[in-house]
C-alpha angles and dihedrals in degrees: 000000000000095000125115116214127210107206113214111190117160099193134080132268089007090069088072099030099053097052089045091052091049091052090049088053089055095253115147109236135186128195112258094241091060094063099042124093115252114281116259110254127184111163140022127239106271093207097081133227095347086082095033087243089274113182112246139176111270093235091055090047091054089053090050091049089055092060120105100221141028092247089064093046090050090051092054089051090053092050092049091049091051096050092044090054109009101203112159093194093066111097117229122196126210099074114148132204108282090218087074096053112136092009110072123173096252097065117092118220120233129209098241101039115174104193119197115201111199106190097020095174107184095338098278095141092046090052088051090052091052096043094050092047095240105168119235137168096200141356127205111199123196120195121159101184105096093214093049091044091056089054091046097053092045089073119098095229119159123228094006126137115204123209125185092206131114114235113229140123099287139051116231131060136307139184113269136200102224113194103155091238142077092286097065112122148151113292124254119223111282096020122123112269094223090212096288133114112172134192117254133207140177120231088232091060099038115105104233121189089231133001112285115248100182126030125189120192123192102150105143103257102331096094094110092055091046092051091051088053088053098049096113092051090049092048096047105032109016100213119191110268129209106182127176110233105182107076094087122036093238096046095093092066104021097053096052089049091049093049092049092049091052095046118010092187092076124107108216129215134175123209132171127208102183138032115301124311101017135084094017113161130192113209120202112193129180114228094252092058096053121108 
């Protein structure tokens, strides 16, 4: 009866609903940030009052310095502030229309676009491509969840190749948490298998009909592994990348650093399409694809 609970709910709108329900039940609650130790800080922002000279970990600062515009740097500062003191009641500006996710205004279209959709779900991104009139020559869609894959192939898309493989850094098979929704993902060690073992591939080893020009990755926390399995493609062909960087708490600074180490030619941008910390996307764009 004397305990104080810190509710940790990383989904929206449950992050507001669950603590409110606990308070209604008479449970004493505290915001998560109030019970955590202070965040480690080692160096200030070097860019002056725009960032309020907020102390920040040097590795996160390096990721911010690799960004191509101030909007992206500001977004990294917001993410860092949230994870240092994760208070869901603090409003954060900078959220964009989720209908524009993966297709920001600064990426130039090309005539023979080969779009690779890693984590295609039921075809939602492909439908968005078609509805917005984004030109493409071919799409290769990867979806490992058998239930989602059945929904995906039921669409009457034109010039789309479907693959039931999970994109990662190895070729073979791996346990999979199949849920039949957008949260399906590869299994971590020790998790229940949920009766699914799925084939895996790397994008470097996959036999595409033509060289990919635009790669989207939304694969529930396995983006770093998938990028490592794409390193030869990035080195040799520099496709546009749209990579989700919110599934793991360190994604927002580790993934940009990984991308830049694999292909220094990229210009990097960060955009968010939901309240902090969700729907955060890192775009890597070669100079010739910038508008």
